Every structure is written in C-alpha cells, then in structure tokens.
N, C-alpha and C positions, 0 to 999 in steps of 0.2 A: 140645647146641650150637644156636645160633640163626643159623647162617651163612646159611641160605636166607632167613629173615626179614630179615636184614641186607641181603642182595642185593636183595630186593623193595623195601626202603626206599630204598636208594641209586639203584636204577633209577627209582623214582618221582620222587625229587628231581631227578635229571638230566633226566628227560623234561619236567619242568615249568620248567626253567631257560630263560631267554631269551637267555643269552650273557653271559659275563664274571663270573658268580657263582662264588664260591670258598667251599669248606667242607672240613672234614676228616671222613672216615668215622668213625662211632662205634665204640667198642670194645664187646664183649659182656661184660656183667657181670651178676651176680645182681641182680634187681630186688626191692626190698622193698615190701610193701603190708600194710595192716592192715584186717581185717574189723571192721566196727562194726554193732551192732544196738541194740535198745532193750530194757532189762530193766524190766518193769513192777513197781511197788510196791517199788522198791529206793532207799534213801536215797543221795544223791549222794556222801556221805562214807563209805559202806560200803567197807571194804577189799576189794581184789580177791581172789577165792578162790584158794587154793593148788592149782591144777590144771595139768595139762599143756596145751599149746597146742591139741592135738586135743580135749581135754575142754572147753576154753573155747569152741571152735568148735561143738561139739555143744550146749552150753548156749545159745549164741547162736541156733543154728538151731531149737532147741526153742520159741523165742518168735517165730519168723518165720512169718507166716500168709498172706503174699502171694507172688507170683512176682517182685516188684520186686528187681532187682539193679542198684544204681547204681555205676558205675565213676567214682570221683570224683577230680578233679585240683584240688588246693588252689591258691589265689592266692598272690601274693607277688612279682610282677614277674619271675618265672622265676629269681630268685636268693635268695628269702627263703621262710620258712615251711616247714611240714612237716605230714604227716597229724595229728600230735599237736596242732598249733595249730588244727585245724579239726574236732576231735572234737565240739564242741557242734553244729556244722553237720551233720555226718554222722549223729550220733545223733538229732538232731531230724528229719532226713529219714527215717531208719529208723523212728522212732516214727510219723510221719504216714503213711508208706506201708505200715507193717507188714512192711517188707522188710529188706534188708541193704545196706550200702555197703562197697565195697572201695576204700580210699583209698590212692593210689599215692605212694610215696616216690621220686619221680623225681629224677634227677640235676640239680643246680642249677648255674647259671652263677655266676661267670665260669670256675670251674675246669672245668666241663663245658659246652662250647659246643654249639650246634645241630649235628647233630640228636640229641644224647644223650637229652634229655628226651622227645622224640617217639618215639625208639626204645624207651625204657622203657614209654611209653604203649602202643605197638604190641604189645610182648611181653606186657604184662599183659592186654590185650584177647584176644590169641590164647590165653593161659593159661586164661581163663575158658571159652573154646570148646573147647580141646583140652588139658585138664590133664594134669600128670604122674600116673603111676600112684599115687604116694604123696601126692598133694595132699589136703588136707582136703575141698575141695569136689569135687563131681561136675560133669559137663558142664553148662554153663549155656546154654540156648537163646539165640541171638542176639536173638530177639524179646523176651526178658525183660531185656535189658541196656539201660540208659540211660546214655550218656556225659553227665557233668555236671561243672561247675566254676564257680568265681567268678573274674572278672578274668583274670589270667594263666592260671589253670586252664581258663577258658573258651577261651583261645587254644589250649591243648593239646587240649581236647575237640574243637573244630572242625577243627584241623589233623589230628588223627587221623581224623576222619570224611572229610576231603578226601583223606587218604592212601589210605584204603580205597576211595574212589570212583575215585581214579587207578589203583590196582592193578587194579581190576575193569575199568576202561575199556581198559586196555592189555594185558591178559593173554589169551592164547589160551584158548578154552573147555575144551580138553583138558589144559591144563598143570597140574602139581602141584608141591608143595614139601613138605619135611619139617620137622616141628616137634614136639618132645617125643615122638619115636618114632611120631608120627602121620604118615601120608601124606595131605596135604590137597589137595583139588581146588579150583581157582579157577573162577569168582569166589568171593571170600570173602563170607560172610554179613554183612550190615550190622547194626548195632545197631538195636534197636526205636525208639530216639529219642535226641535230643541236647538237653539242657536246661541253659541257662547264665544266670547272673546277671552283668550288667555285663562281658561278655567283652571282653578287650583284644585286638582283632584287627588293629590297625595299629601296628606297632612303629616306623614312621617318625614317628608323632605328627603327622600332617599335616592332619587334618580340622578344620573351623572350630570345633567345640565344645570342642576342647582349650583354646582361649582364651576363647571366648564364654560358656562355662558355668562358668568357674573360680570365679565368685562363689557358685555353689551347692555347690561341692565342697570336700572336705578335701585333695584331691590338689594339690600345688603345681604351678604351671605350669612349663614348661621354663626352666631358668636360662640366663643368658648364659655365654659362654666365660670372661669375667673372673670371674664368680662361681664357676664350676667350678674355677678354679685354686686355690681355698682347700681343696679336698679333698686330704688327704695320700695319698701312695702307700702301698701295703702289699704283702704277699706275694701277694695274689690279684689285685691290679689296680695298674697296667696289666699285661696278660698278656705273656708272652714266647713268641713274638714278639708285638708290639703288635697289638691288635684294636680297631676303632673302636666296637664295641658289646659290651656285657656278654654278650649271648646269641649273637651271630653276627658274622661278617664283614659290614661295612657293605654289601658288594655283594649280600648275601642279603636285605636288609630288605624288598624288594618280592616276594620269593618267596612263592607261595601257602601253603607249609607253614610259613613263618615269620610272615607277616602274612596270615591268611585273608581279610582285606578284599580282597586282590588275586586271590582265586580267581574265575575267570570262570564256572565251570560247577558248579552244585549239582544238576543234573538227576539224578533217581533217588535222591536223598538220603532218608533216614528223616525223619520229622517233627521240626521244630525248635521250641524254646521259648527266647524271649529276654525278659529283664526288665531294665530299666535306668531310671535316674532322669534328671533334667535335669542330667546330669553331663558331665564332660570327655570321656568315651568314648561319649556318646550317638550321635553321628553315625555312627561306624563300625559299631556294633551294628545301628543302624537300617538302614544301607545293605545289610548282609549279609542282614538279614531281608527287605527289599523285593526284593532281587535273587533270593533263593531262591524267594520266593512267586511272582514273575513267571515263574520257570522251572518252575512246577508243583509245588513242594514244599509240603507242609502246614506252615504256620508260625503259631505263636502268639506275638505280640509285644505286650508290655506296657510302656508308658511312664508313669512316675510323676512327676507334676509336683513340681518343687522338691526332689526327693530326691537325695541324694549317691550316689557310687559305692558299690556293694554294700550299699545301705541296709538290706536285710533281715538281713544278717549283723551289722551294726553296731548297729542300733537294737532289739536283742533285748528283747522284752517290750512293745514299742509295737504299736499296731494295724496300721500299715503292715507291720511285720516279720511279725506273725502271719499277716496276709492273704497277704503275699508268699510265705511258706513254704508256706501251704496251696495256693496256685496252682501253685507249683513242684512240690510233692509230688503234687498232683492230676494234673498232666501225666504224671508218671512212672507213677502208678497206671493211668491210661488206656492208656498204651503197653503196659505189661506185661499188662494185662487184655484186650488185643486190641481195645479200643474204637477206633473211627474218630476221628481228630483232624482237625477242620476248621480251615482258615485263619481266623484271627481276630485283629484288633488291638483293643487297649484303651488308652484314655487315662484315668488316675486323677487326680482333682483332689486337691490337697494338703490343703486345709482340711477338706473334707467327705468325702473318699474316695469321692465319687460317680464312677461309671464311665461312659464314653462309648465306644460302639463306633466303630472306625476300620477302613476298608478298607485292609489292609496294602499291597496293590499300588498304591494311590493316595497313599500317604504321600509328601510332597515329599522328594526326595532329589537329591543331586548327580548329574550325568550320569556315566556310566562313564568317559569320557575325562578329565573334570575330576578325578575321584578318582585315576585312574592318573597324571595329570600332577602332582597335588599330592604323591603318594607318591614319584614319581621325583625331583621337585625336592628334597624333604626328604632323600631318600637321598643325593643328590649332595652336598648341604651337609654331611651327616654324613661322607660319604666324604672330603671335602676338609678336614674338621676345623673347619668354620665354627661348628658348634654345640657343640663341646667333647665331653668324655667322657660316656659313658652312665651313669656313676656318679651323675649328677644326675637320673636318671629318677625320676618319682614311684613310690612303693611300691605297685604295683598288686596 
C-alpha cells in the first residue's frame, strides 16, 4: 500500500497552497514503467527474443556498463504520448551514457487530473530507492538517479524534485514512513541530478516568449475562445463536473507542483540541466534556471539560437540533435560518476553552432513579482473562462 506516500504528497500540496486552490486527492493504482537499454550490434528490425520479463531485464543489465539510471518522463502536454512513443529517446540516452532508463507510464489527463501523474512519478522514484522484494532491480543509490524529461515530462521531473525538497523542508528529522515494507527515515535522499529539454513549467502560458517566439516554433499559439468553440465534445472532455484545465482545476495553475515556474525556493536542489531553443517556452525555462543558480544550485543552461521546442528529439540525425543529446547524456554521466558540476551557461549560434559562454546568474530575466503577476492574471482569465477550454493547448 502507498498510503504513507500519498499522505506525504497531499501534505506537501496543501502546505504550498496560498489559499483558494482546489484539487482531488489521487487514488493509489499500480504504476507501469519500462526499462530501456541499448543492445550493441543488433539490427533495429530484429524480433524481440522470446524470454520472460526477468530474463529481458538480465539481458539489458548485461550490457549496462555505467551507474547511470535515468528516470524518464515523456512529453505530450500531460494528456498525450507514452513510454513507447519515446523509446528512440530513451534508447539513445542509454547508448550514450552506457546506462539504463526507466520510462514511466504515468496517468494522463483529462481522465486523471493533478496530482495523479505526480503521484505516479513519486511512487516510481521511491520504488527505485526502496524496491519490492520481487522487483527485477535492486536498490538504486539516489546519487545514480537522474530525473529527466522533455516538455511536459520536464514539468513532472521538476515538480517531483520540488515535491522532494518540500517534504524534506517540512519533515521532522526523526520522522519515518512505510513504503513497500520498508521503514524509511526522512529526509528523503534527493536524486543526483535533474536534466530536461524544453521543460514546460508554466501551465498558465503567461510568459512573453509564448507569443514573441512563435515564429521559431511548431507549437501553435493559444487560440481565441471563438476558435475553441469548434472543438467537439467527447466522453473525456469536458469533464464531469466541468474543469477549466485538462490537467487541473484552474485555481491550481499557479501552484508550484503544477507550474514549477512558481516555485520560490530551489535551495538545496541537486544540479540542474536545461536545454531549450528560441522557442515559445524559452522564458519560463530560463527563469527557473536563473532563479535556481542565484540560490546556489549548480545549473547548466543551454540556449540554442532559432531552434524550436524539443529540437534534439525532433531533428534526429542533424548536428544540433547529435550535439544536444551528447550534452544531455554528458550531464547524466557526470552526475552518476560523482563528478562536480559547475554552473555554466551556453549560447549556441544557429548557422555555425559556435558556442559562447554566458553567466547564468546574469541572464536578463523578468523580476519575480512580474512573473508572479503574469501568472496570476492568466490564471484568473482562465478561471473566468476568458481564454476558453484547455483542449486548445499546444501539444507540448
């Protein structure tokens, strides 16, 4: 049973509320995830061997030669995609790191609203640290685990990290809880690192780059309410009772575990890696990177000129994609290898791919109060129905 973990999650959500937010507690269900490794010298069309799942895992681990364990959360706007849609990504990361990826089949909206996906992410992380007795994997040291994701998966990755930080901030040093027949002492061990490409950290869609960078991106800008009216209703949407956002009640849009852009405190976090283009989500990712760096967190932040959302995943085979994956994997290798990660910003030119160092703490960013004001204004508009249903959201 996951009752204690569920209580920790609910307490953290409630402690981080500012008043008036509404959500429903998540149910406890079995969480599915799939291990991915890289098999050398095997044709991509070769049939899968007729082995048990335990034997498949043994074969996978026989080719793992590093300590890297990437806990991966796929993108898809929190209502699309699956680990199967991101196997190219996870297998490539496994190949480059010589490690393994555990990709989570978290519950999707709108059928499963916040905090279901975050609860699934939390349970999976705890399961790496404290596995069941009959699990294929043994205990994975937290220092070997890197939380990672693209787009909406980056949201879950950073929200999970913020959840762990909040639990540790508010728990008595001698407190314990039960999970998988283990008695676990708090504070919880943090992962070794957190590495994301184009993380979607503002569900209010309030930052300037949402419109200013639309000409660089494939994501459509938010539609008007009149345009939204052309979407037909179906069994999944609108929900019953009605909800103003696919993922959560609109009152929760500024909650730090829904929109990590709103998280005020990253102190004590593990090292962070951000990679984003001149995309619609650039401002929000950059703001989180700058805020964390100013609070003493080791941050690697890469901005790629003229590149679209999740460019490394989309432009497979191109030099920007290859280099982007190498940098992503290199961060993961450094973390699991125990190497020190220093704060560093990089600007990559589009035509030449020349790189220029940037001081992360000095990257121009909006002031905290302006960001907060933009988010609250956008949330209020959504709450009042000014901007229409969230079914019009870009597929992140």
